[in-house]
Phi, psi and omega in degrees: 000131179274128179280135178271170178297329177295320176296315180297319179297317179301311181291327178296317177292321178298313180293325179295313180292325177297316180297316179299314182291328175292324176295317175299314178301315179297317181297314182293317185286313188259311186286304181294320178297323181289316184271357182297328182296338178276353180268096186259073172214157181277140180227113185054039176084000179237154174299140186302322182299321179292319180295316179299315182291320187269327187233314187301315179297319180296319178296318179296320180298316180295320177296320177299315178297316179298315179296316180298317179297314178299313181297316183290325176299314177298318180293320179297319178294318180300323183258006174071031180240020180293156178279134179271163176279135180238000000 
């Protein structure tokens, strides 16, 4: 099957959003997690480093998944490849 320019544009946008979200995931998981122990202040009654490790990262992951699903649904509709109701 020969890919059209429309297919290439769709995949370019898909790969771009995936790369951006992976950079955010990497930052939250490794960079923020590594430096969180140096953040010595209380956040909702807990040390910030504990909150980032135990709750904050999980919240960010769920938000990333939700944003990706929403973005891809819009992109699918824009390019006419959305799943129909059956």
